[in-house]
N, C-alpha and C positions, 0 to 999 in steps of 0.2 A: 328682337331689337326694340320694338315699341314698348314691350313689357318692361325692359330694363330702364328705358327712359322715364316711363311713368313711375316706376318704383323709386328711381333716383330723385324725381321731383317731389314725391310724397315724403321721402326721407329727409330731403333738404328743407322742405317746409316745416316738418315736425321739429327738426333740430333748430331751425331759426326761431320758431315760436317759443321753444323752451329757453334758448339762449337770450332772447329779448325779454324774458320775464312774463310771457303770455301762456304759460303751461296750462292754466285753468281754461283759457279760451280754446287751446288746442284740444284738450280732452273733451270739452263740450262740443266742439265742431266734429270730432271723430264720432261721438255718439249720435249727434243729430244727422250726420251724413249717412251713417249706417241705417238709421230708421228711414230717412228719406229715400235711400236707394231701394230698400225693401218695398216701400209704398209705390215708388215709381215702377219697379219691376212688375208688381201686381197690376198697376194701371195699364202699362204697355201690353202685358200679357192678355188682359181683357180685351183691349182694342185689337190685338192680333187675332184673337179667337174670333171676334165678330167679323173682321174683314176676311179672314180665311174662310169663314162660313159663307160670306157673300161671294168669294171666289169660287167656292164649290157650287153655289147656285148658278153663277155665271157659266161654269163649265157644263152643268146639267141642262141649262136652258139654251145652250148653243151660242152664247155671247162670245166666248173665247174663240170658237170656230169662225164666227163672223169676223172678229178682229184678225184672225189668222189669214182669212181670204183677202182682207183689205191690205194686210202687211206684205203678202207674197209678191205683188207687182213691184213694190218699192225695193224689196230685196234683190230683184233682178237688176236694178240700177246700181245699188251701192255694193252688192256682193254678187257680181256676175258669174263668178266661178263656183258658186255654191251649187252643188248637184241638185237638180230639180226632183222633188218627191223623195229625197233622202231623209234619213233620220235626223241628220244635222239640220236640215231646213225646218223640219217639224219642231225640233227642240228650240231652235232660234225663234221661231214664231211664237211658241208657248212662252218663252222667256220675255220677249218684248211685250206680249199681251199682258202678262202679269205685272210687268213694270209700269205699263200704261195705267193699269188699275191701282197702282201704288202698293202692290203686294210684293215687296222686295224679298221676303222670306220664301214666299211661294215661287218666286222667280229663280231662286238659287239652284234647286235640283235640275230643272231643264237647262239652265245655263251651263252647269258642269257637264251634263250629258252632251250638250251641243259642242262644247270645246273638245270633249273626248272623241266625238264622232268626226269632227273636222280634222283632228290630229291623225286619226286612222286613215282618213282620205288623203292626207298629205305626208305619208311616211317618207317620201323621197326627200323631204326637206331636212331629214335627220334631226328632228327635235326642234327646229326653228319654227316660229309661228308664221302661218301663211297670211296673205293680205286680208283674207276673209276673217281669220281669227282676230287680227288686230282691229278690223272694223267692228266685229261683234263686241270686242272688249269696250270700244268707244260707245257703241249703242247701249251696252249694259250699264256703263258708268254714267253716261249723260243722257239718260232716257227721259222722254216727256212723260210726266205723271199727271193724269187727269184728276186722280184722287190721292194725294199724298197722305195716306192713312197714318203712317208712323208719326209724321210731323204734327198732324192734327191731334193725335192722341197725346203727344207730349205737350202741346199747347193747352189742351183741355186739362191735363194733370197739373199744369202750372197755374191754372186759374183763369185762363183766357175766356172772355165773354163771347168771343166769336172765333172759334178754332178754325173755321173755314174761310176766314177773311183773307187769308194769304193766297187763295187759289189763283187769282189773276196774276199775281207776281210769280208764283211757281210756274204757271204755264208759260209766261213770257221768258223767264230766265232759263228754264229747262230747254225751251225751244231754241233759244240763242246758243246755249252751251252745246246742244246736239248739232246744230248747224255748223258751228265753229269746229267741233271735233271731226265731223265728217269731211268738211272742206280740207282740213289739215291732213286727214287720213288719205284722201284722194290725191292731194297734191304730192305728199311724200311718197305715196305708192307709185305714182307716175315717175317721180324723180328717181326712185330706186330702180324701176323697170328700165328707164333709159340708161342708167348707170350699168345695169347688168348687160344690156344689149351692147354697149360700148366695150365692156370688158370681154364679152364673147367675140366681138369683131376683132379686138386686139389680139386675142389668143389665136383666132383663125389666121390672121395675117402672119403671126410669128411661125405658125406651123407651115404655112405656104412658103415662107422664106426659107425655112429649113429644108 
């Protein structure tokens, strides 16, 4: 769907540029954007390689294990039904640790494995996401990033004199987004739980009446 929308926007822009007599500018922009895209990809790839190496060092030094031990008690509060010591818990902690370090690409594989493990633990839901799965999606989307490596790399590629100057803003906004997401998740989860209880009570009363 998104590919179709972007393709339509590009086609509309090209047609409008030619129709308005700016075909030369359109051709120049296409060439420059292609060159700029290649340069940006190389710059981002270099940054990703560097930060992935730092992530490997963090894993070997035990930093990720330390973060995992810090995260586990918090998971007991926000994801109480997550099985303790399970593969799902391990992958969730790995994903959150990678996101905290700003390594979104490194966080993707354990995130997918965590979702798969939680889906296997909740087969009784017949394909529907559990409360823990929804909470994990919120954690993965609105995670607090101590080092937003991708954004810092993009700022450096754009010529920023201080790529890390956004760190305080990133910490504050990501913390607020995470808090808002978790509050909504908890509130809607309790509302759904109350609704399911009322529905079960209603069914029990009907059966008793019959």
